[in-house]
C-alpha positions in Angstrom: 129.3 -68.2 -116.4 129.5 -68.3 -120.2 127.0 -69.2 -122.1 125.8 -72.6 -123.7 127.4 -71.8 -127.2 130.7 -70.6 -125.5 131.3 -74.1 -123.4 133.6 -76.7 -124.5 134.3 -80.0 -124.0 138.2 -81.4 -123.2 140.1 -81.4 -126.1 142.7 -83.6 -126.9 146.6 -82.1 -127.1 147.5 -83.1 -130.7 145.6 -80.0 -132.3 146.5 -77.4 -129.6 150.2 -78.7 -129.7 150.3 -78.2 -133.5 149.2 -75.0 -133.7 151.4 -74.0 -130.7 154.7 -75.5 -132.7 153.6 -73.7 -136.2 152.8 -70.6 -134.5 156.0 -70.3 -132.2 154.5 -70.4 -128.7 154.1 -73.1 -125.9 151.2 -74.6 -124.4 150.8 -74.3 -120.2 150.6 -77.4 -118.8 150.0 -77.0 -114.9 149.9 -79.6 -112.5 147.0 -79.3 -109.9 146.0 -81.2 -107.2 142.9 -79.7 -105.7 139.7 -77.8 -106.5 141.4 -74.7 -105.9 144.2 -75.6 -108.0 141.8 -76.3 -110.8 139.9 -73.3 -110.6 143.2 -71.9 -110.7 144.8 -72.7 -113.8 141.4 -73.0 -115.9 140.7 -69.0 -114.6 144.6 -67.9 -115.6 143.4 -69.5 -119.0 140.2 -67.9 -119.4 141.5 -64.7 -118.1 143.9 -64.2 -120.9 142.5 -66.5 -123.5 144.9 -69.1 -123.9 144.7 -73.0 -124.5 145.9 -75.1 -121.7 146.6 -78.5 -120.2 145.6 -79.6 -116.6 148.0 -82.2 -115.4 147.4 -84.7 -113.0 150.4 -86.5 -111.4 150.5 -90.2 -109.9 151.1 -88.8 -106.5 147.8 -86.3 -107.0 146.0 -89.7 -108.5 146.6 -91.2 -105.4 145.5 -88.1 -102.6 142.5 -86.8 -104.8 141.3 -90.1 -106.7 141.8 -90.2 -110.4 138.1 -90.4 -111.4 137.6 -87.5 -108.7 139.7 -85.3 -109.8 138.8 -85.8 -113.5 135.5 -85.7 -112.4 136.3 -82.0 -111.3 138.2 -81.0 -114.6 135.5 -82.2 -116.9 132.8 -80.3 -115.0 134.9 -77.1 -114.6 136.1 -77.3 -118.2 132.7 -77.6 -119.6 132.3 -74.0 -118.4 135.4 -72.6 -120.5 135.6 -70.7 -123.6 139.0 -72.5 -124.2 140.6 -75.4 -125.2 141.1 -77.5 -122.3 142.9 -80.7 -122.3 143.1 -83.4 -119.4 146.9 -85.3 -119.0 148.2 -87.8 -117.0 151.6 -86.7 -116.3 154.5 -89.3 -115.5 152.3 -92.1 -116.0 154.8 -95.2 -114.9 153.1 -98.2 -116.2 151.2 -99.2 -118.7 148.2 -99.9 -115.9 148.3 -96.4 -115.4 148.0 -95.0 -118.3 145.1 -97.2 -119.3 143.1 -96.1 -115.9 143.6 -92.6 -116.4 142.1 -92.9 -120.3 139.4 -95.2 -118.8 138.7 -92.0 -116.4 138.4 -89.8 -119.6 141.8 -88.2 -119.7 142.4 -86.8 -123.6 146.3 -87.2 -123.1 148.5 -89.3 -121.4 152.5 -89.4 -120.5 154.2 -92.4 -120.2 157.4 -92.0 -118.6 159.9 -94.6 -119.3 163.0 -92.5 -119.5 164.8 -94.9 -117.2 164.7 -97.9 -119.2 166.9 -98.9 -122.0 166.0 -97.3 -125.4 164.4 -100.4 -127.2 162.4 -101.0 -123.7 161.1 -97.4 -123.7 160.1 -97.5 -127.3 158.0 -100.7 -127.2 156.1 -99.5 -124.0 155.7 -95.9 -125.3 154.4 -97.7 -129.0 151.7 -99.4 -126.2 150.5 -96.1 -124.8 150.3 -94.7 -128.3 148.1 -97.3 -129.5 145.7 -97.3 -126.3 145.6 -93.6 -126.2 145.1 -92.8 -130.0 142.2 -95.8 -129.8 140.6 -93.4 -127.8 141.1 -90.2 -129.3 144.1 -89.2 -127.0 147.4 -88.1 -127.7 150.6 -89.5 -126.1 153.7 -88.2 -124.6 156.8 -89.9 -123.8 160.3 -89.0 -122.2 163.9 -89.6 -123.9 166.7 -88.6 -121.5 167.1 -87.6 -117.8 165.4 -84.8 -116.6 165.8 -85.7 -112.6 164.9 -84.2 -109.8 166.5 -81.7 -107.2 168.6 -84.0 -105.1 169.1 -86.6 -107.4 172.6 -87.3 -108.5 173.7 -85.5 -112.5 173.4 -88.5 -114.6 175.6 -89.3 -116.8 174.9 -88.5 -120.8 171.2 -87.6 -119.8 170.6 -85.1 -121.9 168.3 -86.1 -125.1 170.6 -87.1 -128.1 168.6 -85.6 -131.6 169.7 -88.4 -133.6 168.2 -90.8 -130.6 165.3 -88.7 -130.5 164.6 -89.2 -134.4 164.6 -92.8 -133.8 162.2 -93.1 -130.9 159.7 -90.7 -132.5 159.9 -92.6 -135.5 159.7 -96.3 -133.7 157.0 -95.3 -131.2 154.6 -92.9 -133.2 154.8 -90.5 -130.0 152.5 -86.9 -130.5 155.0 -85.2 -128.3 158.4 -85.8 -126.3 159.6 -84.8 -123.1 163.3 -83.7 -123.3 166.2 -83.2 -121.1 168.0 -79.9 -121.9 169.0 -78.8 -118.2 165.9 -78.2 -116.3 165.3 -80.3 -113.2 162.4 -81.5 -111.3 161.4 -79.6 -108.5 163.6 -76.3 -108.2 162.4 -73.9 -105.7 164.4 -71.2 -107.2 165.2 -70.4 -110.9 168.6 -70.8 -112.0 168.7 -73.7 -114.8 171.2 -73.7 -117.2 169.2 -74.6 -120.9 170.9 -75.6 -123.8 169.4 -73.6 -126.2 171.2 -75.0 -129.2 170.4 -78.8 -128.1 166.8 -78.1 -128.3 166.8 -76.1 -131.7 168.9 -79.5 -133.1 165.8 -81.5 -131.2 162.6 -79.8 -132.6 164.4 -80.4 -136.4 165.2 -84.1 -135.9 162.1 -85.3 -133.8 159.7 -83.5 -135.9 156.7 -83.0 -133.0 156.2 -80.7 -130.2 159.0 -80.7 -127.9 157.8 -80.6 -123.9 159.7 -79.2 -120.9 159.6 -80.7 -117.8 161.0 -78.7 -114.6 160.0 -75.3 -115.8 159.8 -73.6 -112.1 163.5 -73.5 -112.1 164.0 -71.7 -115.7 164.1 -67.9 -115.7 161.6 -66.1 -118.1 164.3 -64.6 -120.6 165.6 -68.6 -120.4 162.4 -69.4 -121.1 160.9 -67.1 -124.0 164.8 -68.5 -125.6 163.7 -72.0 -125.1 160.4 -71.8 -126.9 161.8 -69.9 -129.4 164.1 -72.8 -130.0 161.4 -75.1 -130.2 159.7 -76.1 -126.9 155.9 -76.3 -127.6 154.3 -77.4 -123.9 155.8 -76.1 -120.6 155.3 -77.9 -117.5 154.6 -76.3 -114.2 154.0 -77.7 -110.9 156.7 -76.3 -108.2 156.3 -72.7 -108.8 152.5 -72.6 -108.6 152.2 -74.6 -105.3 155.0 -72.3 -103.6 152.2 -69.5 -104.8 149.6 -71.8 -103.0 151.4 -72.5 -99.5 152.7 -68.7 -99.4 149.5 -67.3 -99.9 147.7 -69.9 -97.6 150.3 -69.4 -94.6 149.6 -65.5 -94.9 145.9 -65.8 -95.2 145.5 -68.0 -92.4 146.7 -65.5 -89.6 144.7 -62.7 -90.9 141.4 -61.5 -88.7 138.2 -63.5 -89.2 140.2 -65.9 -91.0 141.0 -68.8 -88.1 137.5 -70.7 -89.1 137.1 -69.4 -92.5 138.9 -72.4 -95.0 137.1 -70.9 -98.1 139.0 -67.6 -97.7 142.0 -68.8 -96.8 141.8 -71.3 -99.9 140.1 -68.4 -101.8 143.3 -66.0 -101.2 145.6 -69.2 -102.1 143.9 -69.8 -105.7 143.8 -66.0 -106.6 148.0 -66.2 -106.2 148.0 -69.4 -108.2 145.9 -67.3 -111.2 148.6 -64.2 -110.9 151.7 -66.5 -111.2 149.8 -68.8 -114.0 148.8 -65.7 -115.7 152.3 -64.3 -115.7 153.4 -67.9 -117.4 151.3 -67.3 -120.0 152.4 -64.2 -120.9 155.8 -65.4 -121.2 154.8 -68.7 -123.2 152.9 -66.0 -125.7 149.8 -68.5 -125.3 147.4 -65.4 -124.6 145.0 -64.9 -126.9 145.6 -67.7 -129.0 142.2 -69.5 -128.0 
């Protein structure tokens, strides 16, 4: 437990991302879905003295309840001596974004990547206005990141010239870009376009966000950060650690009816994985 003077309220993402972009490191953004995942993400951040973004996907909002998961994050973050932002990941419409802002989220993402450029700009601009009105930050996506099992899109990588226009016309604080990653990869092997990242950094002028980082090995991730990635989302790899530990713990003697022991072991496995990722991102000691 920290002292009262060390406690921190939730913060918006703009300042921490700006500091990371200037400092040449990246902010870890961990997707959570229950109490133990929130505890793990925050525990890793505190142990490494790293700023952190706690992310909630639409599926998690449906599963846990938007207000419920926000209350859990707010309560635990209030005890943490590191900056914590609460972020809506992949908001699919303006209503979902407004609901998150009303629930106390300090950062939101609108995912209009499947829309025509002009429509994506217009809707993202509306999200920016809504977020900024309550002191929150706004992220949007340009290009096709995709999911495991999808057919590869034609010319799906983010174009630097379009990124420059998109940021100028929408006013977003951060931009999720397609540079070779894929959502939901169960093992590393993604091939990252490092030169494109550098070009996007120069063109966009705002922090760049990597989605689908579970498929990226440590060396490639470090290179991507040196080239200009400033926020790195992580979901599938953490869920894999959670589930592997859960299955292993559930068959241990004495754990047959002790859900707390089993969930605690799963939480500890996620803490270890998250701490490792923070080390690769270079954000340790920056809080």
